[in-house]
MARBA-640550 format. One record per residue (C-alpha): residue number from 1; residue in three letters; x, y, z. Coordinates in steps of 0.001 Angstrom, whole numbers, plus 500000, padded with zeros to 6 digits. Layout:
REM MARBA-640550
R   nr  rest       X       Y       Z
R  NUM   ALA       X       Y       Z
...
REM end
This chain:
REM MARBA-640550
R   nr  rest       X       Y       Z
R    1   MET  684496  833068  695628
R    2   ASN  685345  833085  691952
R    3   ARG  683388  829984  691384
R    4   ILE  680303  831850  692652
R    5   TRP  680952  834776  690741
R    6   HIS  681012  832958  687326
R    7   GLY  678307  831286  688198
R    8   LEU  676143  834364  688884
R    9   LEU  677790  835861  685464
R   10   ASP  676537  832887  683962
R   11   ALA  673045  833047  685092
R   12   LEU  672588  836398  684391
R   13   GLY  674022  835990  681007
R   14   ALA  671808  833497  680172
R   15   ALA  668586  835545  681294
R   16   GLY  669945  838522  679536
R   17   SER  670239  836595  676407
R   18   MET  666808  834981  676802
R   19   THR  665692  838919  677174
R   20   TRP  667081  840012  674104
R   21   GLN  665345  836656  671990
R   22   VAL  662012  837646  673365
R   23   THR  661871  841413  673729
R   24   TRP  660135  842350  670632
R   25   SER  657558  839768  670553
R   26   LEU  656390  840731  674191
R   27   ILE  655979  844677  672719
R   28   LEU  654146  843078  669753
R   29   GLY  652137  841058  671806
R   30   PHE  651061  843722  674216
R   31   THR  650587  846247  671688
R   32   LEU  648037  844386  669793
R   33   SER  646589  843062  673166
R   34   ALA  645934  846828  674170
R   35   ILE  644472  847639  670737
R   36   VAL  641829  845162  671215
R   37   GLN  641045  846298  675109
R   38   ALA  640702  849763  673979
R   39   LEU  637991  848938  671685
R   40   VAL  635925  846606  673824
R   41   ARG  634821  847806  677387
R   42   LYS  635082  845347  680190
R   43   SER  631858  846167  681308
R   44   THR  630150  844551  678368
R   45   ILE  631994  841029  679242
R   46   ALA  629918  840069  681907
R   47   ARG  626440  840475  680078
R   48   LEU  628089  837813  677351
R   49   LEU  629210  835461  680240
R   50   ALA  625576  834537  681766
R   51   ASP  625933  830720  681477
R   52   ASP  628117  827976  680919
R   53   SER  626550  827061  677470
R   54   LEU  629289  826423  674853
R   55   LYS  628433  829670  673439
R   56   SER  629177  831504  676534
R   57   LEU  631973  829338  677070
R   58   ALA  633633  830222  673474
R   59   THR  633090  833730  674354
R   60   ALA  634770  833690  677485
R   61   THR  637595  832186  675876
R   62   GLY  637804  834564  672989
R   63   LEU  637246  837727  675017
R   64   GLY  639963  836294  677737
R   65   ALA  642548  835759  675135
R   66   ALA  642152  839186  673717
R   67   SER  642001  840748  677164
R   68   SER  645795  839493  678027
R   69   SER  646583  839968  681793
R   70   CYS  648855  839162  684324
R   71   SER  647988  835863  686673
R   72   TYR  646765  838138  689870
R   73   ALA  644896  840694  687495
R   74   ALA  643339  837790  685525
R   75   VAL  641820  836352  689096
R   76   ALA  641099  839721  690021
R   77   LEU  638691  840406  686865
R   78   ALA  637087  837131  686984
R   79   ARG  636022  837678  690385
R   80   ALA  634953  841323  689453
R   81   LEU  632732  839481  686479
R   82   PHE  631600  836986  688906
R   83   ARG  630151  839696  691469
R   84   LYS  628576  841394  688249
R   85   SER  626382  838106  687814
R   86   ALA  628608  836274  685355
R   87   ASN  628516  832426  685254
R   88   PHE  631301  831284  687462
R   89   THR  632359  828482  685115
R   90   ALA  632224  830888  682197
R   91   ALA  634314  833555  684128
R   92   MET  637110  830868  685065
R   93   ALA  637168  830067  681276
R   94   PHE  637627  833869  680585
R   95   GLU  640511  834029  683478
R   96   ILE  642199  830825  681990
R   97   ALA  642252  832603  678592
R   98   SER  643435  835432  679720
R   99   THR  646906  834033  680890
R  100   ASN  647151  831041  678721
R  101   LEU  645922  831744  675431
R  102   VAL  647186  835082  674629
R  103   ILE  649486  836341  671814
R  104   GLU  652830  837277  673434
R  105   LEU  653158  833822  675378
R  106   GLY  652619  831832  672031
R  107   LEU  655187  834066  670469
R  108   ILE  657806  833587  673162
R  109   LEU  657287  829721  673129
R  110   ALA  657819  829911  669343
R  111   LEU  660724  831795  669512
R  112   LEU  662531  829917  672689
R  113   LEU  661047  826153  671840
R  114   GLY  659496  826213  668611
R  115   TRP  656071  826729  666721
R  116   GLN  654882  823050  667784
R  117   PHE  654607  824504  671414
R  118   THR  652595  827604  670523
R  119   LEU  650231  825246  668504
R  120   ALA  649768  822995  671559
R  121   GLU  649290  826197  673729
R  122   PHE  646142  827197  671505
R  123   VAL  644971  823409  671285
R  124   GLY  645742  822686  674765
R  125   GLY  644081  825881  676271
R  126   PRO  640563  825497  675186
R  127   LEU  641058  821727  675825
R  128   MET  641869  822335  679438
R  129   ILE  638754  824913  679737
R  130   LEU  636530  822091  678044
R  131   PHE  637597  819744  680846
R  132   ILE  637267  822190  683426
R  133   ALA  633242  823055  682271
R  134   LEU  632863  819116  682538
R  135   LEU  634393  818721  685866
R  136   PHE  632281  822037  687217
R  137   ARG  629002  820803  685117
R  138   ARG  629310  817126  687136
R  139   PHE  631067  817861  690688
R  140   LEU  630218  821942  691057
R  141   THR  626744  822404  693235
R  142   THR  624897  825206  693606
R  143   LYS  625124  825502  697373
R  144   LEU  629034  826117  696587
R  145   VAL  628489  828440  693991
R  146   GLU  626495  830526  696103
R  147   ALA  628710  830478  699155
R  148   ALA  631543  831325  696726
R  149   ARG  629446  834570  695740
R  150   GLU  628523  835431  699275
R  151   GLN  632126  835103  699920
R  152   ALA  633211  837133  696805
R  153   ASP  630990  840158  697490
R  154   LYS  632749  840764  700725
R  155   ALA  635474  842251  698252
R  156   VAL  638387  840870  700508
R  157   PRO  641522  842232  699069
R  158   GLY  643614  839975  697033
R  159   SER  646024  841584  694486
R  160   MET  645897  843777  691320
R  161   GLU  642250  844329  691946
R  162   GLY  642793  848247  690951
R  163   HIS  644401  847212  687745
R  164   ALA  641707  844837  686933
R  165   ALA  638950  847518  687436
R  166   MET  640375  849990  685156
R  167   ASP  638320  850364  682045
R  168   MET  640257  852609  679622
R  169   SER  638525  851585  676310
R  170   VAL  637193  854197  674024
R  171   THR  633476  854916  673849
R  172   GLY  631608  856787  670914
R  173   GLY  630572  855854  667444
R  174   GLY  632910  855144  664355
R  175   SER  634514  852266  662808
R  176   PHE  637304  850535  664496
R  177   TRP  640225  852255  662618
R  178   ARG  638385  855645  663113
R  179   ARG  638181  855180  666821
R  180   LEU  641812  853383  667154
R  181   ALA  643434  856544  665083
R  182   SER  641767  858801  666929
R  183   PRO  643782  861285  669841
R  184   SER  641612  859099  672604
R  185   GLY  642173  855569  671120
R  186   PHE  646204  856385  671055
R  187   THR  645899  857340  674600
R  188   ALA  643949  854272  675523
R  189   VAL  646085  851793  673458
R  190   ALA  649455  853550  675664
R  191   HIS  647740  853265  678746
R  192   THR  646608  849985  678592
R  193   PHE  649881  849126  677038
R  194   VAL  651937  850389  679971
R  195   MET  649716  849195  682524
R  196   GLU  649739  845692  681119
R  197   TRP  653780  845909  681100
R  198   ALA  653261  847134  684924
R  199   ALA  651538  844459  686047
R  200   VAL  653298  841569  684358
R  201   ILE  657101  843126  684645
R  202   ARG  657729  841675  687903
R  203   ASP  656710  838088  686840
R  204   ILE  659040  838503  683497
R  205   ILE  661744  839435  685156
R  206   ILE  661564  837021  688096
R  207   GLY  660750  834314  685283
R  208   LEU  663924  834834  683284
R  209   LEU  666082  835030  686383
R  210   ILE  664885  831966  687312
R  211   ALA  665293  830143  684338
R  212   GLY  668873  831545  683892
R  213   ALA  669791  830312  687475
R  214   ALA  668136  827038  686727
R  215   ALA  670014  826888  682921
R  216   ALA  673528  827803  684502
R  217   TRP  673338  825764  688206
R  218   ILE  671302  822779  687951
R  219   PRO  672608  820043  685665
R  220   ASP  671044  818283  683007
R  221   THR  671420  814921  685048
R  222   PHE  668921  816474  687741
R  223   TRP  666116  817092  685332
R  224   GLN  666493  813936  683870
R  225   HIS  666231  811929  686997
R  226   LEU  662935  813992  688136
R  227   PHE  661270  813548  684685
R  228   LEU  662048  809620  684235
R  229   SER  663905  810945  680748
R  230   ASP  665570  807433  680936
R  231   ASN  662108  805844  680118
R  232   PRO  660320  806932  677312
R  233   LEU  656794  805416  678219
R  234   ALA  657222  806890  682107
R  235   ALA  658402  810031  680819
R  236   LYS  654992  810716  678968
R  237   LEU  652921  809688  681473
R  238   TRP  654806  811283  684432
R  239   GLY  655552  814668  682625
R  240   PRO  651862  815919  682763
R  241   LEU  651489  815094  686337
R  242   VAL  654470  816654  687650
R  243   GLY  654940  819768  685537
R  244   PRO  652302  821771  687238
R  245   LEU  653923  820799  690525
R  246   VAL  657114  822068  689422
R  247   ALA  654809  825395  688363
R  248   ILE  653260  825597  691803
R  249   ALA  656910  825301  693669
R  250   SER  658424  827881  691363
R  251   PHE  655984  830809  692137
R  252   VAL  656463  832249  688512
R  253   CYS  652935  833307  687020
R  254   SER  651606  834651  683643
R  255   ILE  654221  834895  680985
R  256   GLY  657187  834630  683251
R  257   ASN  656984  830845  683164
R  258   ALA  657693  830396  679487
R  259   PRO  661636  830791  679708
R  260   LEU  661513  828176  682900
R  261   ALA  659587  825785  680295
R  262   ALA  662498  826179  678009
R  263   VAL  664839  825192  680518
R  264   LEU  662643  821781  681531
R  265   TRP  661929  820918  677875
R  266   ALA  665940  821089  677816
R  267   GLY  666264  819032  680843
R  268   GLY  663833  816169  679735
R  269   ILE  660646  816769  680336
R  270   SER  657925  815326  678104
R  271   PHE  656085  817283  675315
R  272   GLY  653183  817416  677342
R  273   GLY  654640  818072  680430
R  274   VAL  655546  821431  679239
R  275   VAL  652153  822397  678292
R  276   SER  650579  821274  681501
R  277   PHE  653404  823148  683279
R  278   ILE  652444  826419  681354
R  279   PHE  648685  826429  682190
R  280   ALA  649661  825879  686052
R  281   ASP  650485  829665  686447
R  282   LEU  647211  829975  688010
R  283   LEU  647635  827545  690669
R  284   ILE  651034  828820  692309
R  285   ILE  650618  829174  695750
R  286   PRO  650165  832806  696513
R  287   ILE  647001  832610  693593
R  288   LEU  645441  829647  695566
R  289   VAL  645489  831951  699026
R  290   ILE  643867  834731  696661
R  291   TYR  640986  832101  695729
R  292   SER  640605  831524  699408
R  293   ARG  640239  835119  700123
R  294   TYR  637984  835721  697138
R  295   TYR  635683  832706  697292
R  296   GLY  636226  830559  700418
R  297   ARG  638283  827687  701203
R  298   ARG  636028  825015  700135
R  299   MET  635938  826469  696590
R  300   ALA  639581  827622  696592
R  301   TRP  640554  823418  697176
R  302   PHE  637647  822957  694417
R  303   ILE  639539  824938  691741
R  304   PHE  643028  823428  692365
R  305   GLY  641424  819771  692067
R  306   THR  639871  820543  689072
R  307   PHE  642159  823036  687414
R  308   TYR  645108  820161  688133
R  309   ALA  642977  817516  686746
R  310   SER  641978  819709  683558
R  311   MET  645553  820825  682851
R  312   VAL  647175  816919  683259
R  313   ALA  644213  815557  681120
R  314   ALA  645102  818523  678582
R  315   GLY  648671  817445  678574
R  316   TYR  647941  814000  678155
R  317   VAL  646207  814797  674867
R  318   ILE  648491  816892  673306
R  319   GLU  651290  814283  674412
R  320   PHE  649243  811247  672697
R  321   ALA  647454  813203  670172
R  322   PHE  650632  815069  668522
R  323   GLN  652992  812424  668787
R  324   PRO  651515  810399  665753
R  325   LEU  651255  813408  663898
R  326   GLY  654701  814386  663686
R  327   LEU  654371  817424  665968
R  328   VAL  656645  816199  668890
R  329   PRO  659885  818028  668073
R  330   THR  662461  815052  667971
R  331   THR  665208  817204  669405
R  332   ARG  665842  818828  672746
R  333   HIS  666723  822342  671370
R  334   ALA  665744  825515  673166
R  335   ASN  666928  828598  673355
R  336   ILE  668261  829316  676864
R  337   GLY  670945  831634  677016
R  338   GLN  673194  829886  674312
R  339   THR  672681  832651  671326
R  340   ALA  674630  836065  671721
R  341   PRO  672760  839032  670581
R  342   ALA  673965  839998  666713
R  343   TRP  673240  842051  663851
R  344   ASN  670269  839727  663254
R  345   TYR  666424  840167  662332
R  346   THR  665994  839881  666208
R  347   THR  668362  843012  666794
R  348   TRP  666226  845004  663770
R  349   LEU  662856  843871  665467
R  350   ASN  663953  844961  668906
R  351   ILE  664792  848365  667892
R  352   ILE  662024  848946  666090
R  353   PHE  659595  847698  668841
R  354   LEU  661671  849540  671513
R  355   PHE  660885  852468  669405
R  356   LEU  657443  851665  669278
R  357   ALA  657570  851091  673172
R  358   GLY  658832  854302  673886
R  359   VAL  656273  856405  671944
R  360   LEU  653833  854704  673928
R  361   LEU  655319  855335  676991
R  362   TRP  655546  858822  675869
R  363   ARG  652021  859249  675725
R  364   PHE  651427  857386  678768
R  365   PHE  653332  859646  680645
R  366   THR  652098  862692  679049
R  367   THR  648311  862155  679591
R  368   GLY  648043  861449  682925
R  369   GLY  649386  857987  683361
R  370   ARG  651584  858409  686420
R  371   ALA  648541  858270  688759
R  372   MET  647356  855498  687266
R  373   LEU  650186  853533  687929
R  374   ALA  649640  854643  692034
R  375   MET  646166  852796  691748
R  376   MET  647168  849483  690634
R  377   GLY  646806  847626  693655
R  378   GLY  643759  849277  695122
R  379   GLY  640553  848309  695195
R  380   PRO  637887  848025  692556
R  381   ALA  635724  850933  693721
R  382   ASP  639069  853246  693254
R  383   THR  639498  852740  689654
R  384   ALA  636112  851568  688582
R  385   ASP  635370  853102  685150
R  386   HIS  638436  854953  684991
R  387   LYS  638430  857316  682007
R  388   ASP  641768  858740  680148
REM end
C-alpha cells in the first residue's frame, strides 16, 4: 500500500511540476488567440476557403493558427465551414492548423522540450497540410465529397458544436487598437479566452496526469524497447510510424498531448516521432467516431488514412532535414517533473499572467458569461451568431 501511495504522489508531483512550468505560456497563448478571434468573424472564413488552391490553403492555415481551438471544437468548426460551402480540403487544413499550429502549443513545447521542437511544429504543420492537399487532390473523389456533404447537412451531433458556433467578434468600424480597447472588445476577448479554456481544460488536465503517471510509473526501458532506441536508424524509421499510434491509444488531444510528448522524448522516441505524435491529436478514437457521424464511415476512413500518411511523411521530413542542419537535440532532456517551483522567472511570469487571467475571468462572469458555458455542448443553432 505504501508503494502505491508513494507512486501516486510521484505521479501527481510530476504533473504538478509540469503544470507550473507551462501555466504562464498557456495564459499568454490563449490571450493572444482571444484577441485575434475577437476581431475576426467566423462567418467570413468560409468565403475565403472556396477551393483547394495554394492561396486558399495558406489562408486556411493562417486563420486556423489564429483561431486556437480544442480538437473537438476544431472538428466541429470544420464541419460548419464545410456546410457553409467551404472547400473540404481547405476546411481540413483549417482544422489541422487550429490545433497544431497555435501559439500556446509552441510555447509549451519550447518550455518542456526545447525551441527545436517548436520550430519542428511550425515547419511540420504546413508540410502535413501540403501532403494532405496532395493526397486529397489525387484520391478524393467528387462522389465521396458529395456523400460527405449530404451526411454533414444532417447535422448529426458530435461534440462541442455549441462552442464552435459561437461568434464573439467585435463588429463595427475603427482601427484594430480602437476596437480592441473598447468595452465590447474587452468583453469579447474575455469571453473568447474563458470559453477556449473551458473547451481544453479537460484535455490539459488529462494530458498532464497521463504524462505524470507515465513519467513516474513506466520505466525508460519500456519506451526504449518500444521505440527501438538501441538502433539509431531503425528508431528514426520507426518513430514517425509508431508516434501517431501511441497518440491514438492515449485518447489525449489538443495541447494536452505536449506533456506526454516530453515523456516519450525522454523515453527514446525519435525527433520525427515526437512531431508525428503531436499531430495525431485529430486521430484519437473519439474524434474518429465523430468523423463517422459528421461525414459517414467511408470519409472517416479516408481521413484516417490520409491524415496518418501525411503526419508520418511530415515526421520523416523533419527527422531527416533537421539532422544535417544540427537542429535535433543531442541530449534527451525534458522538463517532466524534475524541477520544483522556485523564485525564478517562471514564478514571476505565472503571477503576472494568473492576475491577467483573473481579470478576464471577472469580466467574463460580470458580462453574461455563465450562460455561455451552459451552451458549449449545444448544437450550432443554439449559439449561432452569439452576441455579447
